[in-house]
N, C-alpha and C positions, 0 to 999 in steps of 0.2 A: 504493500500500500504506500503510495506517495505521500509526502508531507501535506500536499494540497488535499488529497482524499481524506487523510486523517483529520485535518482541520474541519473539513465539511461534515464528517461524521460526528465530531465533537459538537459542532454547532447544532446539528439535528437533535442529538441527545439532550443538549442544554435546553433547546426550545421545548421538547416534549416534557422535560422535568418541570419547566416553568408553567406549562399548560395544566399539569396535574395540581400544582400548587394553587393555580388560579381557581380550579374547581373547589378546592377545600376552603378557600376564602368565603365563597357564597354559602357553602354547606354550614359552616360555623356561624356566619352572620345571620342566615335565614332561620337558624334553629332558635335564635334568641326571641323573636317575636311570638311564635306559637307556644313555646315553652313558658314564656312570660305570661301569656294569657292563662295558662294553667294555674300559675301562682296567683294571678289577679283574681281568678274566679273564687278564691277563698275569702275575698272581701265582699261583704254584703251590699254596701252602697255601690250602685252602678258607676257613678263618677269616679269613686276611689278605685274601683276594680279596673277601670280603663287606665287610670294614671299608673297604678301599681303594676299593671300588666305590661306597661312599656318601660318599667324601670330596668329590667334585664337588658333590654335593647339599649337604653341610655348608658348603662355601665359598659356595655360592649363597645360602644363608640366613644365613651369618655376616655377609654384607654388610648385612643388615637391622639387626644390632646396631650396626654402625659408622655406617650412613647414616640410620637411623630419625629421630633428633632433628634432624640437619642438614637432612634432607629436609623436615621440618615447618617448620623455620626458613626454609628457602629458599622454600617455598610461601607462608609468611606475608609474606615480604619482596618477592618478585617476582611472585606470582600464579600462577594455574593454567596459563596458556599457556606461559610461559617454563619452568616446572617440567617440563611434559610434553615440550617440545622438548629440554630437557637430558637427560631420561631416555631418550628415543628415540635420541639421539646416543650415549649410553653403551651402549645395547643393541647398536647397530650395531658399535661398537668391540669390545664383549665377545665377540660372535659371531665377529668377524674374528680376535680373538686365539685363540679356540678352534680356528678353521680353521688358524691358524698352528701351533698345537700338534701337529696331525696331520702337517703338512709337516715339522716339526722333530722329531717323535717325542718330545715332551717333556711329561711328566706335570705338571711344575711350571708350564709355560706354560698348559696346560689349566686348572689350578686358578686361575691368574690370570684367565683368561677367564671362568671360572665366577663369580669374585668380582665382576668388572666387570658381568657380567649381573645379578648380585644387586643391585648398586647401581641398575641400570636398573629392575628390577621393584619394588624398594622405593619409588623415586620415583613410578613409575606408580601403585602402590597408594595412595600418599599423595595423588595427584591424584584418581583415579577414585572412590574410596569417598566422601570428603566431598562431592565435586562432585555425584555422583548423589543423595546423601542430601539436599543442599541444594536441588537442582533439583526434587526431589520434595516439598519442603516439610517434610522431617523426618517423624518418626512412622512410621506404617504405609505411607504413600505413598512416603516416602524409602526405606524398606526394600524396597518393591516394585520400585523402579527398580534397586536394588542386586541384587535377585534376577534381574531380566531380564539385567543385565550378567553376573551369575554364570552364566546359561544359556549365553551365548556363550563364557564362560571355560571351562565344562565341555565344550562341543563341541570347542574347541581342545585341551583336555586329553585328551579321548577319543582323538582322532586321532593325537596325538603318539607315545605308546608303541606304538600299533598300526602306524604307519608305520615307526618305527625297527625294530620286530620283523620286519616284512615285508622291509625292506631288508637286514637282517643275516642272516636265515634261521634255521635250526634251532640252529646251534652258534656260540658266541662264539670258538672256537679259531681263532687266526690273524687275527682281525678287528682293525682299527684304526679310529680316529676318521675316517680318510679314507673309510671305507666309508659314512659318513653325511654326506658333504660336501653332498649334495643338500639335506638338511634345513637345513644352515647357510646355503647360498645362498638358500633360500627365506626364511629369517629375515631375512637382511641386505636382501633385496629388499623385503620387507614394511616393515621399519623405514625404509628410504629413502623409500618411498611415503608412509607415515604422516607422516614429518617434513614432506614437502612439503604434504600435506593440512592438517595442524595449523598450519603456518606461514602459509598463506593464509586460514585460517578464523578469523574474528573471534569467538573463544570468549567466551561470557558469563561474566564474572567476578562471583562473589558480592560483595555489598556489603562493602567494607573490604579485599578481597583486594589485595595489593600495596601497601597503605598502611600508614603507621606506626600501630601499635596499642599502647596502654598496657595492660600486664597487672599487675593488683594482686597477684597470687599465682601460684603454679605450678599447672599443670593437675593435678599429682599431688594437689592438695588435694581433688579429687573422688574419693571412695571408689569409686564405681561404675566410674570410668575405671581406677583402679589395679587393681582386681580383674578388670576387663575385659581389660587387657593380659596378665594372667597366664592368663586363659581363652584368649586368642588364641594365646599361646605353646603351650599344650597342643593347641589345635585344629589349628594348622598342622602340628604334629608328627604328629598322628593322621592328618590328610588325606594327608600325604606317606608316612609310614611304613607305613600299612596296605597300599596297593597295591605299594609298592616291595619290601616283604618278601614279598609274595605271588609276585612274579617269582622270588625266590630259592627259594621253596617249590616252585613248579611246574617250574622249569627242569630239574632232574634227572629229572622224571617225564615231561614232554611236549616238552621243548626250548624254546629261548629265544623263537622266533617265536610259538609257541602261548602261552607264558607271558606274553609282552608283549601279545598280543591279549586274553587273559583279564583282565589288569590294566587294559587299556583299557576293558573292560566296567564296571569300577568307576567310571571317569570318565563313561562313558555313563549310568550310573545316577545320577550326580551331575547330569548334564544333565536327566534325567527329573525328579529331585527339585526342581531349581531351576525347571524349567518349571511344575511344580505349585505351588511356593512363590510364583512370580511371579503365578500366577492367584489365589491366596488371600491374598497378602501384605497387601492393603489391608483384609482382614477379620479375619485371625487375628494376634494380637500376637506379637512376637518372643519374648517370654517363654514363651508357650504352645508355640510351634514348637520352641524349643531344648529345653524340658523333655521333650516327647514323643519327639523323635528321639534324645535322649541315652539315655533308658531303653531304647529299641529297639536302639541301637548296642551298648550294654553287653551286652544279652542275646544278640545275634548273635555277638559276638566270644567270649563265654563258651561258647556252644554250639559254635563252631568248635574251640575248645581241647579241649572234652570229647569231641566226636564224631570229630574228626580224619579219618582215612581209613576209619573203620568202615563207612561207606556211600559208594558212588560215585554220581555223577550225570554226565549228558552235558552238556558245555559246548562252545560253538563255539571253533574253534582258528584261524580265519583268514577272509579275505574270501570264500573259496569256500563258506562255510557248512558245512564239514566239522566233525564233532564228535568228541570223544574222552571216554573215561571219566576222571573226575577225582574226588579226594576231596570229600566234601560240604563240608569246611572251606573249599574254594575258593569255592563258591557262597555260603556264609554271609558270607565276608569281602567279596566284591564287593557284596553287598547292603548293607554298611555305607555304601557310596557314597550310597545314598538318604538316609541319616541325616546324613552330613556335608555334604550338598549345601546345606542352608539355614543351617548354623551360622555361616559367615563373616559374611554380611550381617546376621544377627540379632545376633550378638555386637557387631559394630561399631555397629550402630544403638543397642543398649542402652548401650554404653560411652560414646557421644558425645551421647546425648540430653540436651538442656538445657545444653550447654556454651557455646553462643553464640560469642563471639569467641575462645574458647579452642579451638575445633574444629580449626583448622589445626595448632596446636602439639600438641594431643592426638593428631591423626592421625599425626604424626611419632613420638610415643612409642609409639603403637599399632603402627606399622610396625616399630619397633625389636625388639619382642618376637616378631615373625614368625621370628626366629632359631630359635625352637622347631622349625621345619621341618627344620633341620639337626641340632640337638642331640638331640631326642627319637628320630628314626629311628636316629641313631648309637648311642644307648643301647640301642634295640631290637635293633640288629645285633649287639651284644655278646652278648646272650642267644640270638639267632637262630643264632649260630655253632655252638651246641651243641644247641639245640632251637628250631626255628623257630616252631612253634605256641605254645610256652610264652612266647615273646617278646611275644605279643599282650596279655600282662598290662600292658605299658607303655601302649599306647593305651587300655586299659580304665581305668587310673588317670587318664589325661588326660581322658577323657570324664566320669568321675565328678566331677572338679573343675568341668567345664563345666556339669554338672547342678546342682551347688551354686551356681554363679554365676547361673544362670537363676532358681533358686528364692529365693535369699537375696541374693547379692552385687550383683545388677543394680539394686537399688533406689537411687534418687538421694536420699541423706540430706543433701546439701549445697545444697538449694534456696535457702538464705539467701544464697549467694554471688552477687554481682552479675556478670552475664555479658554485659551490653549493651556 
């Protein structure tokens, strides 16, 4: 085998490894909302149940605020492989702590486990996004690889709430986290396997990774990065809050199992959208993609708020392909998944374009603002406690900022800064 062939093989192995890590990110993230609903059901007051049910999700994303910059610094100092292995180990521990919370019937222990899992997915995101972008050579090609990774991410995200709903059944009454232990065992098993695979795989490290690098200024000096991390704050809040609140909307109407299945369709549409995005990512710019889907997402959520349950549609409720009549708002909300599907990779691509050696540190800053996935849904839940459909004004505001970023804020006005 020639040196060129060996390099190509290593690149493929590295890409595949990053894809699997991408899938685990959504598995852990999407486990937080439905499992949190189980804990929330133990509170009698509906408003309190809604807020407490989202606390696990909040802690999962709060970890990004704590770990974002340290993760970027860790990546810059130790490289991609050691960062990935550390993240996987944290994921195994976090899931184990969540399992322990069920055995101990302790909500506080569960929140601790959710926080540790958040540390895990924050570090995994810090690794996978810049790694795939760099392996693709940046630009549209780099965005395309992130889109492909996002497709696996969405597949995992689709199955998670559906499986939890199928395991729990129609009602949350009397259910505990022990009822979803099988999901926790699967997660720990996958993490253990991934740790072994990454440990023995000689991952390709981008030039300069793990080496001492001199930074003349802060990554915050780049305006398009600064606005990009704000955009990602809103994006993750929208991505998480839209389907999580949909479960609360449909639960009283069709039961938890059916509500979880329909929410899973949102992630299924994200899978479809990312598949399409992967196919066109090398030809259509990130700016054009984000602009188009942002406009459509705002229109869909506004229509859901206006139409509500004035019209009903038939939607599938489970793996047996049975259907039930549901408000048209549910259909419009799950269609938002097609729009949010391409936002993550595009925003990251726009925010880190042209950063050179600042990319690793920028990735950590970028991850820090993923805390929006906990804060924005929590704000939405405060409104949802009295009017669920009205609460969608929160993600509409978030997408409006993303639209502004695509049109105006993503332009790199700091090209004079040396990034070599």
